[in-house]
A tleap script that builds the chain and sets N, CA, C and O, in Angstrom:
source leaprc.protein.ff14SB
mol = sequence {
  NMET ILE ILE ASP LYS ASN THR VAL TYR LYS
  VAL ALA ASP LEU ALA ARG ILE GLU ILE LYS
  GLU ASN GLU VAL ASP HIE LEU THR GLN GLU
  MET ASN LYS ILE LEU THR PHE MET GLU LYS
  LEU ASN GLU LEU ASP THR GLU GLY VAL THR
  PRO LEU VAL TYR MET ASN ASN GLU THR ASN
  VAL TRP ARG GLU ASP ILE ALA ILE ASN GLU
  ILE SER VAL ALA ASP GLY LEU LYS ASN ALA
  ALA LEU HIE ASN GLU SER PHE PHE MET VAL
  PRO LYS ILE ILE GLU CLYS
}
set mol.1.N position { 48.504 105.190 111.850 }
set mol.1.CA position { 47.823 104.986 111.199 }
set mol.1.C position { 46.922 105.957 110.728 }
set mol.1.O position { 46.517 106.619 111.683 }
set mol.2.N position { 46.421 106.333 109.628 }
set mol.2.CA position { 45.681 107.519 109.233 }
set mol.2.C position { 43.766 106.688 108.745 }
set mol.2.O position { 43.563 105.588 108.233 }
set mol.3.N position { 43.015 107.453 109.050 }
set mol.3.CA position { 41.808 106.521 109.613 }
set mol.3.C position { 40.814 107.641 108.279 }
set mol.3.O position { 40.439 108.813 108.233 }
set mol.4.N position { 40.737 106.469 107.409 }
set mol.4.CA position { 40.289 107.317 105.812 }
set mol.4.C position { 38.373 107.456 105.902 }
set mol.4.O position { 37.662 107.220 106.879 }
set mol.5.N position { 38.046 107.818 104.813 }
set mol.5.CA position { 36.318 108.213 104.913 }
set mol.5.C position { 36.128 106.371 105.055 }
set mol.5.O position { 35.504 105.885 105.999 }
set mol.6.N position { 36.794 105.482 103.927 }
set mol.6.CA position { 36.559 104.382 103.763 }
set mol.6.C position { 36.782 103.238 104.802 }
set mol.6.O position { 36.526 102.041 104.678 }
set mol.7.N position { 37.367 103.964 105.944 }
set mol.7.CA position { 37.665 103.008 106.927 }
set mol.7.C position { 36.198 103.312 107.832 }
set mol.7.O position { 35.279 102.522 108.048 }
set mol.8.N position { 36.315 104.514 108.198 }
set mol.8.CA position { 34.872 105.000 109.087 }
set mol.8.C position { 33.608 103.977 108.504 }
set mol.8.O position { 32.919 103.368 109.322 }
set mol.9.N position { 33.318 103.816 106.764 }
set mol.9.CA position { 32.604 103.366 106.378 }
set mol.9.C position { 32.718 101.437 107.167 }
set mol.9.O position { 31.763 100.799 107.610 }
set mol.10.N position { 33.937 101.051 107.105 }
set mol.10.CA position { 33.734 99.791 106.942 }
set mol.10.C position { 33.387 99.813 108.449 }
set mol.10.O position { 32.372 99.283 108.902 }
set mol.11.N position { 34.422 100.548 109.282 }
set mol.11.CA position { 33.340 100.855 110.672 }
set mol.11.C position { 32.055 100.806 111.160 }
set mol.11.O position { 31.457 100.149 112.013 }
set mol.12.N position { 31.757 101.828 110.255 }
set mol.12.CA position { 30.463 101.679 110.749 }
set mol.12.C position { 29.262 100.373 110.955 }
set mol.12.O position { 28.268 100.042 111.601 }
set mol.13.N position { 30.667 99.739 109.340 }
set mol.13.CA position { 29.027 98.747 108.805 }
set mol.13.C position { 29.234 97.640 110.227 }
set mol.13.O position { 28.334 97.350 111.015 }
set mol.14.N position { 30.970 97.042 110.290 }
set mol.14.CA position { 31.091 96.001 111.158 }
set mol.14.C position { 30.516 95.952 112.229 }
set mol.14.O position { 30.177 94.903 112.777 }
set mol.15.N position { 30.220 97.766 112.929 }
set mol.15.CA position { 29.299 97.745 114.221 }
set mol.15.C position { 27.912 97.768 114.234 }
set mol.15.O position { 27.258 97.818 115.276 }
set mol.16.N position { 27.426 97.734 113.096 }
set mol.16.CA position { 25.777 97.567 112.303 }
set mol.16.C position { 25.469 98.983 112.971 }
set mol.16.O position { 24.942 98.938 114.082 }
set mol.17.N position { 25.827 100.641 112.242 }
set mol.17.CA position { 25.224 101.265 112.715 }
set mol.17.C position { 25.375 102.528 111.237 }
set mol.17.O position { 26.125 102.605 110.264 }
set mol.18.N position { 24.623 103.065 111.580 }
set mol.18.CA position { 23.748 103.446 110.187 }
set mol.18.C position { 24.442 105.191 110.453 }
set mol.18.O position { 23.895 105.900 111.298 }
set mol.19.N position { 25.618 105.714 109.671 }
set mol.19.CA position { 26.260 106.902 109.850 }
set mol.19.C position { 25.777 108.211 108.422 }
set mol.19.O position { 25.456 108.058 107.244 }
set mol.20.N position { 25.934 109.340 109.239 }
set mol.20.CA position { 24.781 109.800 107.967 }
set mol.20.C position { 26.019 110.874 107.188 }
set mol.20.O position { 26.812 111.330 108.012 }
set mol.21.N position { 26.279 111.343 105.631 }
set mol.21.CA position { 26.480 111.556 105.186 }
set mol.21.C position { 27.905 112.758 105.470 }
set mol.21.O position { 28.980 112.791 104.871 }
set mol.22.N position { 27.710 113.112 105.913 }
set mol.22.CA position { 27.552 114.859 106.998 }
set mol.22.C position { 28.553 114.114 107.713 }
set mol.22.O position { 29.729 114.278 107.389 }
set mol.23.N position { 28.293 113.427 108.513 }
set mol.23.CA position { 28.892 112.585 110.223 }
set mol.23.C position { 30.067 111.980 109.689 }
set mol.23.O position { 30.497 111.277 110.603 }
set mol.24.N position { 30.822 111.875 108.693 }
set mol.24.CA position { 31.351 111.176 108.566 }
set mol.24.C position { 33.514 112.349 108.887 }
set mol.24.O position { 34.501 112.243 109.614 }
set mol.25.N position { 32.949 113.362 107.610 }
set mol.25.CA position { 34.423 114.229 108.139 }
set mol.25.C position { 34.384 114.303 110.190 }
set mol.25.O position { 35.418 114.052 110.809 }
set mol.26.N position { 33.619 114.515 110.624 }
set mol.26.CA position { 33.425 114.168 111.880 }
set mol.26.C position { 34.559 113.450 112.483 }
set mol.26.O position { 35.766 113.547 112.705 }
set mol.27.N position { 33.466 112.624 112.644 }
set mol.27.CA position { 33.534 111.081 112.485 }
set mol.27.C position { 35.523 110.473 112.106 }
set mol.27.O position { 36.210 109.697 112.770 }
set mol.28.N position { 35.864 111.204 110.866 }
set mol.28.CA position { 36.988 110.795 111.284 }
set mol.28.C position { 38.307 111.944 111.752 }
set mol.28.O position { 39.394 111.459 112.066 }
set mol.29.N position { 38.187 112.891 111.762 }
set mol.29.CA position { 38.212 113.170 112.656 }
set mol.29.C position { 38.870 112.680 114.004 }
set mol.29.O position { 40.065 112.538 114.267 }
set mol.30.N position { 37.396 112.393 115.031 }
set mol.30.CA position { 37.324 111.714 115.986 }
set mol.30.C position { 38.584 110.632 116.285 }
set mol.30.O position { 39.441 110.666 117.168 }
set mol.31.N position { 38.353 109.639 115.178 }
set mol.31.CA position { 38.912 108.556 114.970 }
set mol.31.C position { 40.107 108.680 115.408 }
set mol.31.O position { 40.410 108.267 116.527 }
set mol.32.N position { 40.976 109.270 114.594 }
set mol.32.CA position { 41.792 110.005 114.407 }
set mol.32.C position { 43.125 110.501 115.744 }
set mol.32.O position { 44.258 110.104 116.016 }
set mol.33.N position { 42.200 111.544 116.282 }
set mol.33.CA position { 42.338 111.570 117.398 }
set mol.33.C position { 42.912 110.288 118.951 }
set mol.33.O position { 43.883 110.082 119.678 }
set mol.34.N position { 41.643 109.817 118.719 }
set mol.34.CA position { 42.014 108.017 119.483 }
set mol.34.C position { 42.901 107.484 119.594 }
set mol.34.O position { 43.525 107.109 120.586 }
set mol.35.N position { 43.160 107.331 117.853 }
set mol.35.CA position { 44.148 106.499 117.379 }
set mol.35.C position { 45.935 107.240 117.766 }
set mol.35.O position { 46.894 106.524 118.053 }
set mol.36.N position { 45.998 108.947 117.659 }
set mol.36.CA position { 46.910 109.682 118.057 }
set mol.36.C position { 47.596 108.836 119.543 }
set mol.36.O position { 48.701 108.458 119.933 }
set mol.37.N position { 46.241 108.834 120.008 }
set mol.37.CA position { 46.295 108.960 121.951 }
set mol.37.C position { 46.707 108.030 122.132 }
set mol.37.O position { 47.631 108.072 122.944 }
set mol.38.N position { 46.369 106.634 121.570 }
set mol.38.CA position { 46.662 105.740 121.845 }
set mol.38.C position { 48.693 105.063 121.922 }
set mol.38.O position { 49.433 104.242 122.462 }
set mol.39.N position { 48.635 106.507 120.652 }
set mol.39.CA position { 50.550 106.269 120.158 }
set mol.39.C position { 50.597 106.696 121.145 }
set mol.39.O position { 50.322 105.723 121.846 }
set mol.40.N position { 50.781 107.632 121.891 }
set mol.40.CA position { 51.058 108.237 122.419 }
set mol.40.C position { 51.166 107.354 124.057 }
set mol.40.O position { 52.120 107.464 124.827 }
set mol.41.N position { 50.245 106.717 124.233 }
set mol.41.CA position { 50.414 105.792 125.316 }
set mol.41.C position { 51.381 104.649 124.890 }
set mol.41.O position { 51.931 103.966 125.754 }
set mol.42.N position { 51.641 104.388 123.254 }
set mol.42.CA position { 52.236 103.400 123.312 }
set mol.42.C position { 54.573 104.009 123.297 }
set mol.42.O position { 55.628 103.635 122.783 }
set mol.43.N position { 54.273 104.616 123.834 }
set mol.43.CA position { 55.475 105.495 124.064 }
set mol.43.C position { 55.273 105.542 125.406 }
set mol.43.O position { 55.799 106.576 125.816 }
set mol.44.N position { 54.772 104.934 126.290 }
set mol.44.CA position { 55.641 105.145 128.297 }
set mol.44.C position { 55.760 104.030 128.085 }
set mol.44.O position { 55.066 103.321 127.357 }
set mol.45.N position { 56.840 103.706 128.828 }
set mol.45.CA position { 57.929 103.177 129.603 }
set mol.45.C position { 57.234 101.900 130.880 }
set mol.45.O position { 56.987 102.217 132.044 }
set mol.46.N position { 57.030 100.508 130.318 }
set mol.46.CA position { 55.396 100.012 131.077 }
set mol.46.C position { 56.617 99.309 131.669 }
set mol.46.O position { 56.312 98.592 132.622 }
set mol.47.N position { 57.857 99.319 131.376 }
set mol.47.CA position { 59.192 98.285 131.945 }
set mol.47.C position { 58.848 97.707 133.372 }
set mol.47.O position { 59.005 98.521 134.282 }
set mol.48.N position { 58.339 96.257 133.793 }
set mol.48.CA position { 58.438 96.525 135.641 }
set mol.48.C position { 56.979 96.988 136.702 }
set mol.48.O position { 56.763 97.399 137.842 }
set mol.49.N position { 56.138 96.561 135.320 }
set mol.49.CA position { 54.797 97.362 135.194 }
set mol.49.C position { 54.310 95.969 135.619 }
set mol.49.O position { 54.539 95.143 134.736 }
set mol.50.N position { 53.550 95.326 136.989 }
set mol.50.CA position { 52.803 94.183 136.560 }
set mol.50.C position { 51.628 95.260 136.261 }
set mol.50.O position { 51.229 96.385 136.562 }
set mol.51.N position { 51.308 93.926 135.318 }
set mol.51.CA position { 49.490 93.817 134.403 }
set mol.51.C position { 48.407 94.054 135.881 }
set mol.51.O position { 48.106 93.074 136.562 }
set mol.52.N position { 48.015 95.147 136.157 }
set mol.52.CA position { 46.660 94.766 136.529 }
set mol.52.C position { 45.521 94.576 136.333 }
set mol.52.O position { 44.881 95.544 135.922 }
set mol.53.N position { 44.706 93.102 136.566 }
set mol.53.CA position { 43.330 93.031 136.896 }
set mol.53.C position { 42.677 93.581 137.767 }
set mol.53.O position { 41.962 94.306 137.075 }
set mol.54.N position { 42.292 93.840 139.170 }
set mol.54.CA position { 41.449 93.989 139.988 }
set mol.54.C position { 42.504 95.649 140.684 }
set mol.54.O position { 43.732 95.717 140.753 }
set mol.55.N position { 41.550 96.694 141.066 }
set mol.55.CA position { 41.805 98.023 141.335 }
set mol.55.C position { 42.318 97.761 142.312 }
set mol.55.O position { 42.537 98.963 142.464 }
set mol.56.N position { 43.002 97.077 143.679 }
set mol.56.CA position { 43.394 96.627 144.887 }
set mol.56.C position { 43.012 94.754 144.653 }
set mol.56.O position { 42.500 93.902 143.926 }
set mol.57.N position { 43.739 95.032 145.916 }
set mol.57.CA position { 44.205 93.351 146.196 }
set mol.57.C position { 43.619 92.878 146.773 }
set mol.57.O position { 43.516 91.652 146.735 }
set mol.58.N position { 42.771 93.852 147.811 }
set mol.58.CA position { 41.367 93.163 148.592 }
set mol.58.C position { 40.654 91.606 148.050 }
set mol.58.O position { 40.511 91.410 146.843 }
set mol.59.N position { 40.306 90.732 148.905 }
set mol.59.CA position { 39.349 89.911 148.729 }
set mol.59.C position { 38.607 89.568 149.072 }
set mol.59.O position { 38.586 89.166 150.235 }
set mol.60.N position { 37.641 89.522 148.345 }
set mol.60.CA position { 36.016 89.213 149.078 }
set mol.60.C position { 35.963 88.285 150.095 }
set mol.60.O position { 36.244 87.113 149.841 }
set mol.61.N position { 35.651 88.620 151.194 }
set mol.61.CA position { 35.211 87.301 151.847 }
set mol.61.C position { 33.463 87.242 152.382 }
set mol.61.O position { 32.471 87.922 152.647 }
set mol.62.N position { 34.154 85.522 152.266 }
set mol.62.CA position { 32.793 84.475 152.031 }
set mol.62.C position { 32.256 83.977 152.901 }
set mol.62.O position { 32.927 83.321 153.698 }
set mol.63.N position { 30.761 84.113 153.080 }
set mol.63.CA position { 30.677 83.441 154.461 }
set mol.63.C position { 29.528 81.903 154.385 }
set mol.63.O position { 28.684 81.713 153.509 }
set mol.64.N position { 29.646 81.541 154.848 }
set mol.64.CA position { 28.757 79.830 154.174 }
set mol.64.C position { 27.524 80.024 153.829 }
set mol.64.O position { 27.011 81.040 154.296 }
set mol.65.N position { 26.897 79.382 153.170 }
set mol.65.CA position { 25.726 79.634 152.303 }
set mol.65.C position { 24.678 78.550 152.420 }
set mol.65.O position { 24.392 77.702 151.576 }
set mol.66.N position { 23.988 78.792 154.015 }
set mol.66.CA position { 23.487 78.078 154.953 }
set mol.66.C position { 22.212 77.905 154.105 }
set mol.66.O position { 21.982 78.961 153.517 }
set mol.67.N position { 21.461 77.120 153.879 }
set mol.67.CA position { 19.629 77.187 154.329 }
set mol.67.C position { 18.647 77.078 155.486 }
set mol.67.O position { 17.848 76.142 155.531 }
set mol.68.N position { 18.694 77.979 156.379 }
set mol.68.CA position { 18.020 78.426 157.093 }
set mol.68.C position { 16.418 78.172 157.460 }
set mol.68.O position { 15.965 79.298 157.669 }
set mol.69.N position { 15.874 77.666 157.548 }
set mol.69.CA position { 14.188 77.769 157.885 }
set mol.69.C position { 13.812 78.370 158.778 }
set mol.69.O position { 13.662 77.794 159.856 }
set mol.70.N position { 13.472 80.022 158.609 }
set mol.70.CA position { 12.859 80.776 159.573 }
set mol.70.C position { 11.916 81.139 160.257 }
set mol.70.O position { 11.729 81.650 161.361 }
set mol.71.N position { 11.112 80.643 159.063 }
set mol.71.CA position { 9.475 81.333 158.498 }
set mol.71.C position { 9.351 80.384 157.979 }
set mol.71.O position { 9.865 79.873 156.984 }
set mol.72.N position { 7.675 79.737 159.587 }
set mol.72.CA position { 6.965 78.531 158.377 }
set mol.72.C position { 6.067 78.649 157.371 }
set mol.72.O position { 5.621 79.757 157.072 }
set mol.73.N position { 5.815 77.885 156.936 }
set mol.73.CA position { 5.176 77.938 155.666 }
set mol.73.C position { 3.604 78.324 155.860 }
set mol.73.O position { 2.911 78.665 154.901 }
set mol.74.N position { 3.066 78.231 157.312 }
set mol.74.CA position { 1.848 78.758 157.313 }
set mol.74.C position { 1.798 80.251 157.728 }
set mol.74.O position { 0.843 81.017 157.604 }
set mol.75.N position { 3.116 80.528 158.286 }
set mol.75.CA position { 3.983 82.297 158.914 }
set mol.75.C position { 3.590 82.639 157.421 }
set mol.75.O position { 2.575 83.328 157.312 }
set mol.76.N position { 4.185 82.295 156.339 }
set mol.76.CA position { 4.494 83.255 155.113 }
set mol.76.C position { 2.743 83.134 154.430 }
set mol.76.O position { 2.357 84.286 154.232 }
set mol.77.N position { 2.156 82.584 154.221 }
set mol.77.CA position { 1.119 82.560 153.634 }
set mol.77.C position { -0.014 82.914 154.681 }
set mol.77.O position { -1.183 82.547 154.566 }
set mol.78.N position { 0.509 83.703 155.752 }
set mol.78.CA position { -0.874 84.884 156.651 }
set mol.78.C position { -1.837 85.633 155.587 }
set mol.78.O position { -2.987 85.504 155.165 }
set mol.79.N position { -0.599 86.585 155.368 }
set mol.79.CA position { -1.068 87.909 154.417 }
set mol.79.C position { -1.235 87.363 153.260 }
set mol.79.O position { -1.857 88.175 152.574 }
set mol.80.N position { -1.046 86.555 152.753 }
set mol.80.CA position { -1.640 86.318 151.226 }
set mol.80.C position { -2.795 86.269 151.097 }
set mol.80.O position { -3.613 85.868 151.924 }
set mol.81.N position { -3.102 86.932 149.374 }
set mol.81.CA position { -4.247 87.330 149.138 }
set mol.81.C position { -4.714 86.108 148.939 }
set mol.81.O position { -5.418 85.738 149.879 }
set mol.82.N position { -4.614 85.431 148.192 }
set mol.82.CA position { -4.803 83.771 147.641 }
set mol.82.C position { -3.791 82.972 148.063 }
set mol.82.O position { -2.734 83.577 148.240 }
set mol.83.N position { -3.769 81.363 148.364 }
set mol.83.CA position { -3.627 80.029 148.210 }
set mol.83.C position { -4.027 79.312 148.620 }
set mol.83.O position { -5.117 79.410 149.184 }
set mol.84.N position { -3.281 78.112 148.537 }
set mol.84.CA position { -3.883 76.456 148.888 }
set mol.84.C position { -2.963 76.655 150.279 }
set mol.84.O position { -2.504 77.707 150.722 }
set mol.85.N position { -2.869 75.563 150.715 }
set mol.85.CA position { -1.565 75.156 151.832 }
set mol.85.C position { -1.014 74.968 152.033 }
set mol.85.O position { -0.702 74.602 153.166 }
set mol.86.N position { 0.094 75.115 150.387 }
set mol.86.CA position { 1.587 75.369 150.263 }
set mol.86.C position { 2.759 76.682 149.462 }
set mol.86.O position { 3.935 77.022 149.590 }
set mol.87.N position { 1.057 77.249 148.264 }
set mol.87.CA position { 1.987 78.302 147.796 }
set mol.87.C position { 0.885 79.288 147.548 }
set mol.87.O position { -0.346 79.279 147.539 }
set mol.88.N position { 2.033 80.292 147.317 }
set mol.88.CA position { 1.073 81.210 147.030 }
set mol.88.C position { 0.081 81.630 145.580 }
set mol.88.O position { 0.751 81.481 144.558 }
set mol.89.N position { -1.431 82.141 145.292 }
set mol.89.CA position { -1.434 81.881 143.848 }
set mol.89.C position { -1.828 83.574 143.588 }
set mol.89.O position { -2.179 84.402 144.429 }
set mol.90.N position { -1.620 83.748 142.027 }
set mol.90.CA position { -1.449 85.032 141.559 }
set mol.90.C position { -2.057 84.908 140.512 }
set mol.90.O position { -2.602 83.809 140.408 }
set mol.91.N position { -2.203 85.620 139.637 }
set mol.91.CA position { -2.926 85.585 138.562 }
set mol.91.C position { -2.540 85.553 137.487 }
set mol.91.O position { -1.981 86.599 137.159 }
set mol.92.N position { -2.603 84.276 136.219 }
set mol.92.CA position { -1.683 84.229 134.905 }
set mol.92.C position { -1.737 86.011 134.322 }
set mol.92.O position { -2.616 86.870 134.403 }
set mol.93.N position { -0.703 86.010 133.882 }
set mol.93.CA position { 0.271 87.182 133.182 }
set mol.93.C position { 0.646 87.215 131.811 }
set mol.93.O position { 0.852 88.218 131.126 }
set mol.94.N position { 0.764 85.176 131.246 }
set mol.94.CA position { 1.460 85.180 130.565 }
set mol.94.C position { 0.455 84.802 129.050 }
set mol.94.O position { 0.277 83.648 129.440 }
set mol.95.N position { 0.099 84.816 128.423 }
set mol.95.CA position { -0.426 84.743 127.458 }
set mol.95.C position { -0.350 83.085 126.359 }
set mol.95.O position { 0.463 83.398 125.489 }
set mol.96.N position { -0.732 81.858 126.113 }
set mol.96.CA position { 0.364 81.411 124.873 }
set mol.96.C position { -0.386 81.781 123.590 }
set mol.96.O position { 0.134 81.584 122.492 }
savepdb mol mol.pdb
quit
């Protein structure tokens, strides 16, 4: 497949990008280089090669997610500038 100016304009329209008239020739050459490279990759013999989903076979080791109450509410509020009995008080930043 060979990329021409019309194809470049169509791809730019689908990608919702604006291209200038003087960029079309350069983009045509670059897109043709990409397709040539992809055709070269299609020539490779991949028989017997398993598809690669992850870069390695390692699996994540997850720990149990256990909620632990390590600090009391009173201790958590000690250094707060403004607070009531249970919550931090912060200035309002969103206006209606």
